[in-house]
N, C-alpha and C positions, 0 to 999 in steps of 0.2 A: 424894868425892875431895878436896874442900877440907878436910874435917875430918881426913883422913889426913895431908895436908901440914902442917896446923897442929900436929898431934901430933908430926910428925917434925922440926919446926923447930929445937928445941934441939940435935939431933944433927947438924945440917948445919954445914959450915964457914962462917965469918963472911960470906964473899962470896956464897955460895949462900943464906944467910939473907936477904940483901938482895933477892935475886931472889924468894924465897918471900914476903917481906913485900909486895913490889910486886904479886905475884899476888893475895894475900889482900885487898889494898886495892881492887882493881878487876879481878876475874877476866875480865869480858867484854872489857875493853880488852886485857888480856894475850893473850887468844885471837886478837885481830885484828892486833896490832902486829907489825911485822917485828923480827927478832932484833936488828938494829942499834939500833933505838929502845928495845927492852927493855933492852939493855945500857947505853945512855946513861942511862935513867931509874933503873936500879938502881946505876949507877956501878960497873959491872963490865965485864969483857971479854965478847965474844960467845961464846967457848968456855965461859965460866963459866955462861952461860945454858943451854947444851946439857948441861953437866955436872950442873947442878941437875935437869934433866928426867930424866936417867939415875939420879941419886941417889935420886929418889922413885919409881923403878920403871918408867920408860918408855924406849922405844927411842931417843928423841931429841926434839927440839923439835916436829917435825911430828906425831909420834905423840902427844905430850903435848897439843898444841893441839887435835887431833882429838877426843880424849877429854874435854878440858876443855869444848869447845863443847857436847858432848852433856850435860855435867853442869850447866852454869850457864845456858845460853841458855833463854829462855822458849819458843823454837821452833827446831827444827833444820830447815834448808832441805830441801825435797823431794829425795829421794835422786837422782832423775835430773838435778837441777841441780848436785848436789854431787859426784857420781861423776866421776872423770877416767879417761881412757883408759889411763893407766899405773897405776891403783890396783891394789894387790895384793889377793888374797882377804881378808886380814886387815882391810884398809881397808874393803872392801865390807861385811864383817860389822858393823863399827862404825857405818858410815854408815846402813845399812839398819835396824839394830836401834835406834840412837839416834833415827832419824826416827820409827819406830813408837812407841817409848816416849814421846817428847815429845808426839806427837799423842794418845796414849791419856791422858796426864796432863792435857792441855788439855781433852779431852772430859770427864774426871772432874770437873774444876773448873768447867766451863762448862755441863754438862748441867742441864736444868731438872727438879728433882725433882717439881714440880707437874705438868708435862707428862707425865712418866713415870707418875705416879699416875693421871692421866686416861686414859692409854693402857691401863694395866693394868685399870682399872675397865671400860672399854669392851670389852676382850677377854674379861674374866671374864663380863660380862653376856651377851655373844654366846655364849660357850661353854656357860654354864649353862642357856641357853634354847634350845639346839639351833640357833642361827643360824649362818650361814656366816662363816668367817674366811678371807679370801683374802690371799695374799702375792704382790705384783706387782713385777716388775723386769725391765728389758731389758739385754741385754749382760752386762757384768760383774756388775751388780746383780741380774740374774736368778739367778745362782748363789747369792747371799745369800737371795733369796726362796725358793729351793728348800731351803736349809738351815733357814730359819725354819719352813717347812712340815714338814720332817722332825722338828723339835723339837716342834712344836705338836700334830701328829696323835697323838703318843704320850700326850698329855694327855687324849685321848678326845673332842676337839672336832671339829666338822665343818670340816676344814681343807683348803685347796687352794692351788696355786701356779700361776703362769703367767708366761711371758716373751714369748709371741708377740703381736704387735700386734693381729691380728684376733681372737684368742681373748680377749685382754684386754678388748676392746670388747664382745664378747658376754657375757663374765663380768660386766662392769660393768652391762650392760643388765638382767641377771637379779638384781642386788642389790636389797635392800629395807631398810626400817626395821629396826634391830636387828642388821643384818649389819655386819661390819667388813672394810675393805680396808686392808692395810698395804703402803705403797708405798715402794720403795727406789730412789733415784736419786742418783748422784754429782753430776751437773750441775744437776738440777732442771729441765732443759729438753727432755727427751725428749717428742716429740709424741705418741707412743703412750700414755705414762703420763698426760700432760696431758689427752688426750681421754678416757681411761678414768676419770680422777679426776673430771672434770666430769660425766660420765654417771652414775657411782656416787653422787655428791653429790646430783644431781637426783632420784635414786631413793630418797634418804633414808638411805643407808648412812653409817656413821661412818668417816671417813678418818683413818688414822694415817700420817703422812708423814715419812720419814727422808731428809732432803736438806739441801743447803746453804742457809743463811739468805739471804734476798733474792732467791732464784730464783723463777721463775713457779710452780713446784710448791709452794714454801714459802708463797707467798701464798695458795694454796688451803688449805693446812694451817692458816693463821691465820684463816680465815673461821669464822663462827659454827658451833659444834657439832663442829668438826674439831680434830685434834691435830697439832701440828708438833713433831717431835723433831729439832731442828737438829743436823746433823752437819757441823761446819766443820773444815777442815784446809788445809794449805798446798799441797795437791796440785793440779796442773793437770788439770782434767777432760778436756782434749783429748788427753792422752797415751794411748798405746796400751795400756799395762799399768798401770792404777791399782792401788796396793797399800794405802796407808794408808786410803783411803776404804772399801775392802772390810773391813779389820780393824775399823774403827770401827763399821761397820754390823753386823758379826758380834757384836761386843761388845754393841751395843744389843739385838740379838736375844736374847742370853743374859740380859740384864737383864730384858727383857719376859717371857721364858719362865720365869725363876726367880720373878718377881713373881706371875705367873698361877698357877704351880704351888703356891706358898705360900698363895695365897688359896683355891685349890680344896681344900686341906686333905688330911686323912688318906685320903679316899676314893680318891686317886690311887695311894697306896702299893701296894696289892695288884695293881693293873694293871701298874705298872712292874716289880714283882717278877716277875710272871708273864711279861712280855715278856723279861726277862733270862734266866729259866729256859728259855724256848723257844729263845732265841738260842744257848744253850750247845750245842745239838745241831748248830749250823752251824759249830762250831769243831773243829779237829783236837785230839785229846787230847794233853796235854803229856807 
């Protein structure tokens, strides 16, 4: 966005150029200042600020600031805090997408490659030796656990998933050395997951924990022999419908699945091709 404005600078009228230069000097301040202060700093009128926004392709100052915030901020506020009751559908699109993109970029920059490597090694070792790989999560994270199981069982490993507290504890009790349990939790404070994690750890299983840094579950993931894949985000874990946390967890699952599939090599290709052939019979002909 800033590069486009910089390129358009010579074609703007002199007064609008001053607004553009003010923007390019400090984009974050521009996004937060009221129009009166922007006009004063650029030494132009308030209508000139609005005309500048329209000249570079936006509906007005409000629309320009909304998109600018998503472009330059290191983090976009969680959508439920940013959405207003009078937001139009176009505003919702921008806020939801910007929030998701910012969180994904933060995860890309902050994720530990060393921790991911350890997780892939543990999963490959379990898969190649016929050990169990279990995916656990409750509530919203249970959906992610199911998705992870759906991806991994196609790799020919002994995979399962669970989201019920009682079954989680039974599954953890039956774990052993060489098995892997992959735990998903937005808050890292679910009693069911904490109990299952402690039980599985005592049984000698390797835990791969995807949760928020500093949470009780994360502390288990940081203990000897376990793997913590920190998934941090600006989302309030007490909200009813978490979105960004689910997206980040799903992306992490894709990273792990891809890493394991690459390590397992060419022997997977015939199996995956056969699965695709068999699934064609379940589709209507075009």
